[in-house]
All heavy atoms as an XYZ file, in Angstrom:
888
protein
N      36.050     51.561     33.988
C      35.211     52.140     35.022
C      34.412     53.299     34.417
O      34.962     54.213     33.827
C      36.102     52.649     36.159
C      35.325     53.304     37.257
S      36.410     53.691     38.639
C      36.510     55.431     38.438
N      33.141     53.241     34.566
C      32.275     54.290     34.033
C      32.059     55.380     35.071
O      31.740     55.112     36.217
C      30.921     53.688     33.639
C      30.005     54.706     33.025
C      28.676     54.115     32.597
O      28.663     53.000     32.060
O      27.651     54.767     32.825
N      32.269     56.614     34.654
C      32.022     57.746     35.535
C      30.660     58.329     35.209
O      30.231     58.309     34.066
C      33.067     58.833     35.324
C      34.427     58.494     35.831
C      35.350     59.687     35.651
O      35.338     60.336     34.637
N      36.133     59.959     36.675
N      30.004     58.836     36.225
C      28.753     59.544     35.989
C      28.798     60.878     36.710
O      29.332     60.991     37.811
C      27.525     58.741     36.487
O      27.664     58.504     37.884
C      27.400     57.413     35.755
N      28.277     61.874     36.029
C      28.120     63.197     36.612
C      26.643     63.513     36.451
O      26.144     63.589     35.313
C      28.988     64.249     35.882
C      30.459     63.866     35.970
C      28.731     65.636     36.464
C      31.367     64.704     35.095
N      25.902     63.633     37.539
C      24.457     63.835     37.436
C      24.098     64.970     36.474
O      24.679     66.058     36.525
C      24.036     64.164     38.872
C      25.091     63.531     39.721
C      26.369     63.641     38.923
N      23.171     64.678     35.567
C      22.694     65.675     34.620
C      23.619     65.922     33.441
O      23.383     66.820     32.641
N      24.675     65.126     33.323
C      25.666     65.334     32.267
C      25.821     64.076     31.424
O      25.904     62.975     31.956
C      27.035     65.693     32.884
O      26.878     66.865     33.676
C      28.081     65.941     31.827
N      25.859     64.261     30.124
C      26.173     63.168     29.217
C      27.663     63.231     28.924
O      28.146     64.218     28.363
C      25.382     63.302     27.895
O      23.986     63.305     28.180
C      25.698     62.175     26.948
N      28.401     62.228     29.354
C      29.834     62.191     29.101
C      30.085     61.871     27.635
O      29.459     60.988     27.070
C      30.514     61.150     29.981
C      30.531     61.437     31.473
C      31.200     60.298     32.232
C      31.221     62.751     31.775
N      30.993     62.605     27.031
C      31.343     62.354     25.637
C      32.525     61.399     25.620
O      33.668     61.780     25.870
C      31.676     63.668     24.914
C      31.803     63.486     23.434
C      30.669     63.383     22.647
C      33.039     63.396     22.842
C      30.773     63.199     21.276
C      33.157     63.208     21.475
C      32.023     63.114     20.690
N      32.225     60.135     25.347
C      33.239     59.096     25.310
C      33.223     58.451     23.922
O      32.590     58.970     23.002
C      32.998     58.066     26.422
C      31.616     57.410     26.351
O      30.884     57.612     25.356
O      31.253     56.690     27.294
N      33.904     57.345     23.776
C      33.963     56.674     22.478
C      32.599     56.236     21.969
O      32.313     56.350     20.773
N      31.763     55.761     22.859
C      30.411     55.337     22.462
C      29.620     56.532     21.941
O      28.991     56.474     20.878
C      29.686     54.658     23.652
C      28.228     54.388     23.323
C      30.392     53.375     24.050
N      29.675     57.639     22.673
C      28.959     58.852     22.249
C      29.540     59.395     20.941
O      28.811     59.896     20.094
C      29.006     59.925     23.334
C      28.092     59.650     24.511
C      26.628     59.603     24.118
O      26.061     58.531     23.927
N      26.017     60.749     23.985
N      30.851     59.309     20.786
C      31.496     59.799     19.565
C      31.002     59.028     18.348
O      30.691     59.623     17.305
C      33.011     59.700     19.681
N      30.901     57.705     18.472
C      30.384     56.900     17.354
C      28.912     57.198     17.112
O      28.475     57.338     15.975
C      30.608     55.411     17.634
C      32.064     54.992     17.461
C      32.267     53.483     17.586
N      31.965     52.960     18.911
C      32.780     53.042     19.962
N      33.935     53.643     19.855
N      32.450     52.530     21.123
N      28.166     57.312     18.180
C      26.729     57.594     18.093
C      26.472     58.942     17.409
O      25.543     59.077     16.619
C      26.154     57.593     19.512
C      24.682     57.763     19.640
C      24.358     57.610     21.137
C      23.010     58.042     21.517
N      22.790     57.917     22.958
N      27.303     59.928     17.689
C      27.071     61.273     17.184
C      27.896     61.658     15.975
O      27.914     62.834     15.590
N      28.554     60.694     15.344
C      29.459     61.026     14.242
C      28.774     61.874     13.168
O      29.298     62.925     12.773
C      30.046     59.752     13.624
C      30.997     60.052     12.491
C      32.286     60.490     12.745
C      30.594     59.935     11.167
C      33.161     60.791     11.719
C      31.454     60.240     10.126
C      32.732     60.661     10.413
O      33.593     60.973      9.389
N      27.615     61.461     12.689
C      26.920     62.194     11.614
C      26.528     63.594     12.083
O      26.698     64.575     11.346
C      25.689     61.413     11.150
N      26.012     63.691     13.293
C      25.610     64.985     13.852
C      26.810     65.924     13.966
O      26.748     67.094     13.563
C      24.963     64.773     15.223
C      24.635     66.018     16.046
C      23.636     66.902     15.315
C      24.104     65.602     17.415
N      27.895     65.427     14.499
C      29.081     66.260     14.678
C      29.713     66.629     13.339
O      30.202     67.751     13.166
C      30.079     65.565     15.600
C      29.532     65.460     17.009
O      28.961     66.409     17.535
N      29.675     64.301     17.616
N      29.673     65.696     12.386
C      30.188     65.996     11.046
C      29.362     67.122     10.413
O      29.914     68.037      9.804
C      30.148     64.740     10.181
C      30.794     64.912      8.831
C      30.849     63.598      8.084
C      31.482     63.804      6.722
N      31.570     62.556      5.976
N      28.036     67.057     10.581
C      27.182     68.108     10.046
C      27.509     69.443     10.713
O      27.675     70.458     10.032
C      25.698     67.785     10.258
C      24.775     68.848      9.678
S      23.037     68.597     10.056
C      22.968     69.258     11.730
N      27.623     69.454     12.028
C      27.923     70.697     12.737
C      29.285     71.250     12.328
O      29.440     72.462     12.189
C      27.849     70.482     14.246
S      26.160     70.235     14.849
N      30.251     70.388     12.099
C      31.567     70.851     11.647
C      31.457     71.540     10.288
O      32.174     72.510     10.015
C      32.553     69.684     11.582
C      33.931     70.102     11.168
C      34.799     70.682     12.081
C      34.367     69.933      9.860
C      36.064     71.091     11.701
C      35.636     70.339      9.472
C      36.488     70.921     10.392
N      30.529     71.059      9.462
C      30.369     71.653      8.130
C      29.954     73.123      8.213
O      30.147     73.878      7.254
C      29.344     70.867      7.305
O      28.012     71.178      7.690
N      29.406     73.537      9.354
C      28.956     74.920      9.510
C      30.109     75.914      9.610
O      29.879     77.114      9.711
C      28.014     75.057     10.715
C      26.746     74.263     10.588
C      26.171     73.673     11.696
C      26.123     74.096      9.366
C      24.995     72.948     11.601
C      24.949     73.362      9.246
C      24.388     72.785     10.367
N      31.335     75.432      9.549
C      32.484     76.332      9.477
C      32.452     77.137      8.179
O      33.062     78.195      8.105
C      33.799     75.554      9.574
C      34.117     75.151     10.997
O      33.991     75.938     11.919
N      34.513     73.906     11.172
N      31.751     76.619      7.180
C      31.659     77.303      5.885
C      30.315     78.020      5.767
O      29.261     77.419      5.992
C      31.828     76.306      4.746
C      33.203     75.668      4.722
C      33.384     74.696      3.573
O      32.716     74.857      2.523
O      34.187     73.765      3.736
N      30.371     79.287      5.390
C      29.165     80.119      5.299
C      28.128     79.523      4.347
O      26.928     79.562      4.630
C      29.526     81.534      4.855
N      28.569     78.955      3.242
C      27.632     78.357      2.289
C      26.845     77.209      2.893
O      25.659     77.028      2.593
N      27.495     76.438      3.766
C      26.810     75.330      4.436
C      25.803     75.846      5.454
O      24.717     75.286      5.602
C      27.817     74.395      5.087
C      28.626     73.635      4.069
O      28.182     73.402      2.946
N      29.831     73.240      4.440
N      26.159     76.905      6.163
C      25.203     77.498      7.108
C      23.970     77.995      6.360
O      22.834     77.777      6.799
C      25.860     78.632      7.900
C      26.970     78.167      8.827
C      27.466     79.255      9.754
N      28.027     80.417      9.106
C      29.307     80.564      8.762
N      30.171     79.571      8.999
N      29.738     81.686      8.206
N      24.183     78.618      5.226
C      23.056     79.122      4.427
C      22.201     77.973      3.906
O      20.964     78.065      3.910
C      23.580     79.969      3.268
N      22.832     76.889      3.484
C      22.083     75.721      2.999
C      21.234     75.130      4.110
O      20.080     74.728      3.881
C      23.048     74.672      2.435
N      21.776     75.077      5.317
C      21.018     74.566      6.453
C      19.802     75.444      6.725
O      18.695     74.946      6.909
C      21.912     74.484      7.693
C      21.172     74.068      8.932
C      20.926     72.735      9.185
C      20.719     75.013      9.843
C      20.226     72.346     10.323
C      20.024     74.636     10.983
C      19.781     73.296     11.214
N      20.005     76.745      6.734
C      18.906     77.677      7.011
C      17.822     77.556      5.940
O      16.634     77.612      6.254
C      19.439     79.128      7.116
C      18.316     80.145      7.141
C      20.309     79.265      8.364
N      18.221     77.346      4.697
C      17.240     77.214      3.604
C      16.366     75.973      3.766
O      15.171     76.014      3.512
C      17.949     77.146      2.248
C      18.261     78.474      1.637
C      18.679     78.345      0.174
N      19.750     77.394     -0.067
C      21.052     77.658      0.050
N      21.458     78.862      0.416
N      21.945     76.726     -0.206
N      16.979     74.852      4.165
C      16.220     73.602      4.259
C      16.878     72.682      5.280
O      17.703     71.836      4.931
C      16.130     72.927      2.893
C      15.167     71.749      2.862
O      14.782     71.229      3.941
O      14.792     71.336      1.757
N      16.513     72.874      6.536
C      17.124     72.106      7.626
C      16.961     70.603      7.439
O      17.898     69.845      7.634
C      16.506     72.503      8.968
C      16.873     73.874      9.436
C      16.339     74.183     10.823
O      16.004     73.246     11.584
O      16.277     75.379     11.160
N      15.751     70.197      7.078
C      15.474     68.765      6.959
C      16.351     68.118      5.888
O      16.947     67.062      6.118
C      13.997     68.534      6.656
C      13.597     67.081      6.686
C      12.100     66.912      6.491
O      11.365     67.856      6.279
N      11.645     65.674      6.557
N      16.454     68.754      4.741
C      17.282     68.207      3.670
C      18.751     68.169      4.088
O      19.467     67.209      3.785
C      17.111     69.024      2.390
N      19.181     69.203      4.788
C      20.568     69.262      5.215
C      20.863     68.143      6.214
O      21.900     67.483      6.138
C      20.903     70.636      5.810
C      22.371     70.939      5.764
C      22.969     71.453      4.616
C      23.184     70.695      6.863
C      24.323     71.720      4.563
C      24.544     70.964      6.823
C      25.106     71.469      5.663
O      26.453     71.714      5.617
N      19.955     67.897      7.136
C      20.123     66.802      8.109
C      20.157     65.455      7.403
O      20.973     64.587      7.745
C      18.997     66.837      9.138
S      19.086     68.216     10.301
N      19.276     65.272      6.425
C      19.265     64.008      5.670
C      20.580     63.816      4.911
O      21.084     62.698      4.817
C      18.086     63.967      4.706
C      16.769     63.602      5.355
C      15.714     63.215      4.320
N      15.604     64.196      3.247
C      14.731     65.213      3.229
N      13.893     65.372      4.230
N      14.697     66.046      2.209
N      21.117     64.907      4.367
C      22.377     64.851      3.614
C      23.494     64.234      4.451
O      24.353     63.521      3.945
C      22.752     66.259      3.177
C      24.095     66.384      2.510
C      24.305     67.817      2.058
N      25.713     68.120      2.022
C      26.222     69.317      1.958
N      25.443     70.371      1.930
N      27.520     69.505      1.930
N      23.457     64.488      5.755
C      24.493     63.967      6.642
C      24.074     62.669      7.339
O      24.849     62.112      8.110
C      24.902     65.032      7.666
C      25.818     66.053      7.068
C      25.308     67.156      6.421
C      27.195     65.887      7.114
C      26.147     68.092      5.836
C      28.046     66.815      6.541
C      27.518     67.917      5.890
N      22.866     62.194      7.078
C      22.433     60.915      7.620
C      22.069     60.938      9.092
O      22.221     59.925      9.784
N      21.566     62.084      9.578
C      21.151     62.146     10.977
C      19.983     61.191     11.212
O      19.101     61.053     10.367
C      20.741     63.572     11.365
C      21.860     64.460     11.906
C      22.945     64.683     10.871
C      21.301     65.765     12.391
N      19.990     60.544     12.371
C      18.884     59.642     12.696
C      17.686     60.457     13.196
O      17.768     61.681     13.348
C      19.333     58.566     13.703
C      19.735     59.143     15.044
O      19.156     60.107     15.544
N      20.747     58.530     15.656
N      16.574     59.774     13.435
C      15.338     60.460     13.830
C      15.504     61.265     15.116
O      15.021     62.397     15.214
C      14.188     59.463     13.983
C      13.746     58.850     12.665
O      14.038     59.440     11.598
O      13.113     57.779     12.697
N      16.186     60.698     16.111
C      16.371     61.399     17.391
C      17.207     62.656     17.202
O      16.897     63.707     17.782
C      17.025     60.468     18.412
N      18.247     62.561     16.398
C      19.095     63.718     16.144
C      18.321     64.806     15.394
O      18.399     65.983     15.734
C      20.341     63.302     15.363
C      21.283     62.444     16.178
C      22.334     61.754     15.344
O      22.155     61.501     14.152
N      23.453     61.422     15.983
N      17.556     64.407     14.385
C      16.762     65.381     13.628
C      15.717     66.050     14.519
O      15.512     67.267     14.433
C      16.093     64.715     12.430
C      17.079     64.349     11.336
C      16.388     63.819     10.104
O      15.475     64.445      9.585
N      16.841     62.667      9.632
N      15.078     65.263     15.376
C      14.071     65.828     16.287
C      14.714     66.832     17.236
O      14.152     67.898     17.499
C      13.375     64.712     17.066
N      15.895     66.510     17.746
C      16.590     67.418     18.666
C      17.024     68.692     17.944
O      16.954     69.783     18.512
C      17.786     66.710     19.304
N      17.440     68.575     16.692
C      17.791     69.765     15.897
C      16.558     70.654     15.741
O      16.611     71.858     15.983
C      18.354     69.371     14.518
C      19.779     68.824     14.641
C      18.294     70.528     13.523
C      20.858     69.863     14.875
N      15.442     70.049     15.336
C      14.206     70.833     15.134
C      13.764     71.530     16.411
O      13.308     72.669     16.385
C      13.077     69.925     14.625
C      13.149     69.591     13.157
C      11.875     68.918     12.666
N      11.499     67.745     13.427
C      11.968     66.505     13.199
N      12.837     66.290     12.226
N      11.580     65.492     13.936
N      13.912     70.842     17.547
C      13.450     71.375     18.835
C      14.483     72.290     19.493
O      14.182     72.898     20.522
C      13.110     70.217     19.782
N      15.682     72.364     18.901
C      16.776     73.146     19.508
C      17.024     72.653     20.929
O      17.250     73.403     21.861
C      16.497     74.646     19.521
C      16.094     75.296     18.210
C      16.942     74.864     17.051
N      16.808     75.765     15.894
C      16.520     75.359     14.678
N      16.292     74.070     14.429
N      16.461     76.226     13.685
N      16.983     71.322     21.071
C      17.078     70.631     22.352
C      18.532     70.259     22.632
O      19.005     69.207     22.195
C      16.181     69.387     22.294
C      16.269     68.505     23.513
O      16.871     68.913     24.536
O      15.728     67.383     23.452
N      19.236     71.125     23.344
C      20.657     70.907     23.595
C      20.911     69.616     24.382
O      21.738     68.802     23.972
C      21.302     72.127     24.281
C      22.738     71.840     24.700
C      21.251     73.324     23.344
N      20.217     69.369     25.502
C      20.457     68.091     26.184
C      20.158     66.894     25.276
O      20.863     65.892     25.313
C      19.501     68.135     27.384
C      19.332     69.599     27.660
C      19.324     70.243     26.294
N      19.132     67.022     24.432
C      18.817     65.950     23.485
C      19.919     65.750     22.463
O      20.235     64.614     22.082
N      20.516     66.845     21.995
C      21.628     66.746     21.051
C      22.845     66.112     21.703
O      23.539     65.291     21.092
C      21.978     68.134     20.503
C      20.953     68.721     19.533
C      21.196     70.213     19.318
C      20.958     67.973     18.211
N      23.107     66.457     22.958
C      24.219     65.838     23.687
C      23.961     64.343     23.885
O      24.852     63.521     23.683
C      24.433     66.539     25.026
C      24.938     67.976     24.924
C      24.811     68.679     26.272
C      26.358     68.034     24.410
N      22.740     63.996     24.256
C      22.382     62.590     24.447
C      22.460     61.811     23.134
O      22.743     60.615     23.129
C      20.979     62.475     25.047
N      22.231     62.510     22.015
C      22.274     61.872     20.694
C      23.692     61.799     20.140
O      23.888     61.470     18.974
C      21.366     62.636     19.731
N      24.682     62.124     20.973
C      26.074     61.995     20.569
C      26.744     63.290     20.177
O      27.886     63.281     19.724
N      26.054     64.403     20.361
C      26.653     65.690     20.009
C      27.771     66.076     20.958
O      27.693     65.836     22.156
N      28.815     66.647     20.403
C      29.925     67.181     21.179
C      29.716     68.681     21.274
O      29.470     69.341     20.263
C      31.248     66.851     20.479
C      32.442     67.415     21.204
O      32.631     68.622     21.255
N      33.252     66.530     21.757
N      29.825     69.244     22.460
C      29.508     70.654     22.674
C      30.327     71.571     21.770
O      29.837     72.600     21.325
C      29.643     71.052     24.160
C      31.094     71.060     24.608
C      28.971     72.376     24.425
N      31.541     71.195     21.444
C      32.375     72.056     20.606
C      31.877     72.079     19.160
O      31.969     73.104     18.490
C      33.845     71.653     20.701
C      34.348     71.835     22.104
C      34.560     70.755     22.944
C      34.560     73.116     22.608
C      34.994     70.938     24.254
C      34.983     73.311     23.917
C      35.197     72.213     24.725
O      35.614     72.404     26.021
N      31.345     70.965     18.687
C      30.740     70.949     17.351
C      29.359     71.589     17.397
O      28.962     72.299     16.472
C      30.653     69.525     16.802
C      32.002     68.935     16.491
C      32.462     67.814     17.155
C      32.822     69.511     15.525
C      33.711     67.270     16.873
C      34.069     68.977     15.231
C      34.504     67.856     15.914
O      35.730     67.328     15.629
N      28.621     71.329     18.469
C      27.290     71.929     18.599
C      27.365     73.447     18.664
O      26.414     74.132     18.287
C      26.580     71.381     19.841
C      26.178     69.907     19.791
C      25.557     69.485     21.120
C      25.247     69.618     18.637
N      28.488     73.978     19.097
C      28.656     75.434     19.118
C      28.547     76.006     17.712
O      28.083     77.136     17.529
C      29.997     75.806     19.744
N      28.931     75.238     16.699
C      28.796     75.685     15.306
C      27.319     75.809     14.944
O      26.907     76.752     14.280
C      29.495     74.717     14.345
C      30.931     74.419     14.668
C      31.787     75.651     14.581
C      33.240     75.300     14.858
N      34.079     76.462     14.968
N      26.523     74.844     15.382
C      25.072     74.887     15.167
C      24.470     76.051     15.941
O      23.666     76.818     15.421
C      24.442     73.557     15.594
C      22.942     73.570     15.666
C      22.178     73.814     14.543
C      22.301     73.328     16.868
C      20.781     73.825     14.612
C      20.914     73.324     16.939
C      20.159     73.572     15.810
N      24.900     76.205     17.172
C      24.375     77.277     18.014
C      24.650     78.648     17.403
O      23.832     79.567     17.514
C      24.979     77.187     19.414
N      25.785     78.782     16.748
C      26.126     80.047     16.113
C      25.115     80.454     15.058
O      24.819     81.642     14.889
N      24.551     79.490     14.356
C      23.517     79.772     13.358
C      22.307     80.394     14.035
O      21.618     81.246     13.473
C      23.111     78.487     12.599
C      24.280     78.007     11.738
C      21.879     78.720     11.735
C      24.041     76.657     11.098
N      22.061     79.980     15.267
C      20.901     80.459     16.022
C      21.217     81.719     16.814
O      20.369     82.228     17.541
C      20.427     79.362     16.983
C      20.149     77.998     16.358
C      19.814     76.989     17.440
C      19.045     78.090     15.322
N      22.455     82.208     16.705
C      22.852     83.397     17.458
C      23.172     83.094     18.909
O      23.125     83.983     19.761
N      23.519     81.853     19.207
C      23.855     81.444     20.570
C      25.353     81.206     20.681
O      26.028     80.946     19.691
C      23.113     80.152     20.930
C      21.588     80.168     20.797
C      21.020     78.782     21.049
C      20.977     81.180     21.730
N      25.866     81.272     21.910
C      27.269     80.953     22.146
C      27.367     79.781     23.122
O      26.341     79.231     23.550
C      28.045     82.179     22.636
C      27.499     82.756     23.940
O      26.924     82.009     24.763
O      27.665     83.969     24.146
N      28.578     79.395     23.476
C      28.781     78.229     24.342
C      28.165     78.449     25.724
O      27.667     77.506     26.345
C      30.279     77.865     24.422
C      30.516     76.732     25.405
C      30.796     77.457     23.056
N      28.157     79.679     26.205
C      27.523     79.941     27.498
C      26.006     79.738     27.402
O      25.389     79.255     28.351
C      27.874     81.338     27.987
C      29.342     81.446     28.341
C      29.779     82.863     28.640
O      29.136     83.825     28.243
N      30.890     82.986     29.334
N      25.414     80.093     26.259
C      23.991     79.796     26.054
C      23.756     78.289     26.102
O      22.787     77.822     26.710
C      23.509     80.332     24.701
C      23.448     81.842     24.638
O      22.796     82.448     25.505
O      24.037     82.412     23.702
N      24.645     77.528     25.457
C      24.512     76.069     25.470
C      24.612     75.522     26.889
O      23.844     74.638     27.275
C      25.583     75.417     24.585
C      25.503     75.665     23.090
C      26.650     74.961     22.374
C      24.170     75.237     22.529
N      25.568     76.043     27.651
C      25.711     75.600     29.045
C      24.472     75.897     29.857
O      24.026     75.076     30.661
N      23.900     77.067     29.646
C      22.669     77.434     30.360
C      21.527     76.505     29.972
O      20.782     76.023     30.836
C      22.309     78.888     30.075
N      21.391     76.233     28.675
C      20.338     75.326     28.217
C      20.545     73.917     28.771
O      19.588     73.247     29.162
C      20.296     75.293     26.685
C      19.772     76.551     26.014
C      20.083     76.532     24.519
C      18.277     76.691     26.246
N      21.785     73.481     28.806
C      22.095     72.141     29.297
C      21.795     72.001     30.776
O      21.344     70.960     31.231
C      23.559     71.812     29.021
C      23.964     70.419     29.461
C      25.422     70.135     29.196
O      26.160     70.968     28.682
N      25.861     68.950     29.556
N      22.048     73.055     31.539
C      21.864     72.968     32.986
C      20.505     73.479     33.456
O      20.192     73.411     34.644
C      22.979     73.747     33.714
O      22.994     75.099     33.250
C      24.345     73.111     33.472
N      19.720     74.035     32.536
C      18.374     74.473     32.886
C      18.309     75.763     33.679
O      17.372     75.963     34.450
N      19.303     76.624     33.504
C      19.293     77.922     34.183
C      19.412     79.018     33.126
O      19.717     78.742     31.963
C      20.438     78.046     35.221
C      20.307     76.986     36.301
C      21.802     77.975     34.563
N      19.208     80.251     33.541
C      19.377     81.362     32.607
C      20.857     81.516     32.273
O      21.739     81.049     33.007
C      18.860     82.667     33.216
O      19.720     83.088     34.261
N      21.134     82.205     31.177
C      22.532     82.455     30.806
C      23.230     83.252     31.904
O      24.377     82.959     32.257
C      22.604     83.201     29.473
C      24.015     83.448     28.997
C      24.025     84.112     27.625
C      25.440     84.356     27.137
N      25.473     84.933     25.786
N      22.533     84.239     32.463
C      23.117     85.055     33.526
C      23.473     84.198     34.736
O      24.542     84.352     35.333
C      22.170     86.188     33.912
C      21.952     87.217     32.814
C      21.054     86.741     31.665
O      20.271     85.768     31.830
O      21.147     87.336     30.581
N      22.582     83.289     35.113
C      22.848     82.408     36.254
C      23.996     81.460     35.945
O      24.828     81.172     36.821
C      21.585     81.622     36.619
N      24.071     80.995     34.708
C      25.162     80.102     34.321
C      26.501     80.835     34.414
O      27.478     80.308     34.962
C      24.931     79.565     32.903
C      25.969     78.582     32.458
C      25.974     77.287     32.941
C      26.952     78.957     31.558
C      26.940     76.372     32.535
C      27.924     78.057     31.140
C      27.913     76.757     31.635
N      26.550     82.064     33.904
C      27.781     82.860     33.965
C      28.165     83.135     35.420
O      29.338     83.022     35.797
C      27.631     84.169     33.162
C      27.528     83.847     31.664
C      28.781     85.124     33.445
C      27.124     85.022     30.796
N      27.177     83.470     36.246
C      27.448     83.724     37.667
C      28.021     82.466     38.326
O      28.956     82.557     39.140
C      26.180     84.177     38.380
N      27.503     81.313     37.968
C      28.009     80.054     38.523
C      29.462     79.838     38.099
O      30.304     79.446     38.910
C      27.135     78.889     38.040
C      27.515     77.552     38.636
C      26.692     76.420     38.086
N      25.276     76.580     38.374
C      24.325     75.805     37.868
N      24.635     74.839     37.031
N      23.068     76.001     38.180
N      29.766     80.110     36.829
C      31.141     79.966     36.352
C      32.082     80.909     37.091
O      33.178     80.518     37.503
C      31.215     80.242     34.849
C      30.570     79.222     33.924
C      30.643     79.705     32.473
C      31.204     77.855     34.066
N      31.656     82.150     37.255
C      32.486     83.133     37.946
C      32.701     82.758     39.404
O      33.800     82.910     39.938
C      31.868     84.527     37.824
C      31.882     85.122     36.412
C      31.081     86.419     36.371
C      33.302     85.329     35.933
N      31.657     82.258     40.055
C      31.785     81.852     41.455
C      32.759     80.686     41.593
O      33.547     80.642     42.549
C      30.417     81.467     42.020
N      32.740     79.770     40.647
C      33.649     78.628     40.700
C      35.086     79.028     40.408
O      36.018     78.342     40.818
C      33.198     77.540     39.727
C      31.922     76.874     40.158
C      31.407     75.880     39.129
O      31.887     75.792     38.023
N      30.382     75.135     39.503
N      35.265     80.145     39.724
C      36.609     80.605     39.376
C      37.282     81.358     40.527
O      38.479     81.612     40.487
C      36.550     81.497     38.130
N      36.506     81.741     41.544
C      37.052     82.499     42.667
C      37.886     81.583     43.558
O      37.545     80.417     43.763
C      35.917     83.104     43.503
C      35.062     84.106     42.742
C      35.877     85.288     42.228
O      36.676     85.844     42.955
N      35.656     85.638     40.977
N      38.964     82.101     44.109
C      39.767     81.306     45.056
C      38.900     80.881     46.236
O      37.945     81.570     46.627
C      40.850     82.266     45.519
C      40.918     83.332     44.465
C      39.534     83.424     43.888
N      39.216     79.751     46.808
C      38.444     79.190     47.910
C      38.292     80.189     49.049
O      37.228     80.320     49.636
C      39.073     77.866     48.405
C      38.331     77.348     49.627
C      39.092     76.835     47.303
N      39.338     80.948     49.366
C      39.278     81.890     50.480
C      38.229     82.991     50.224
O      37.640     83.514     51.151
C      40.631     82.595     50.710
C      41.762     81.673     51.024
C      42.452     81.172     49.737
O      41.928     81.248     48.636
N      43.651     80.627     49.916
N      38.011     83.362     48.972
C      37.078     84.452     48.654
C      35.629     84.009     48.696
O      34.732     84.818     48.710
C      37.394     85.025     47.272
N      35.395     82.744     48.725
C      34.017     82.262     48.706
C      33.432     82.386     50.035
O      33.085     82.291     50.940
C      33.940     80.807     48.221
C      34.156     80.689     46.758
C      33.840     79.290     46.316
N      34.566     79.033     45.076
C      34.755     77.867     44.552
N      34.293     76.798     45.127
N      35.406     77.713     43.451
């Protein structure tokens, strides 16, 4: 049974296979030398990991929904976002099309007990 959440790309087995190269590249950013290599030559670094055209285009555009659609896992993409000075809340804001402040406010509102709402 396939689940859908409007505006969300579910990360399942199909997405995992689709995004393997992208996620492997993002995982490599755990090492400072790899982050520096990416900054020096993004295109060469993407080719080194075998990213497809859609993945490379999304990297160049800093297109978070595009990266998710191309098989990116948000936890690996956080490594890429760190190079750009972004955090997971920035990614959530970009994914949902709201400001970071609005995204944080939404998270906080959802964390409140039902009676307090």
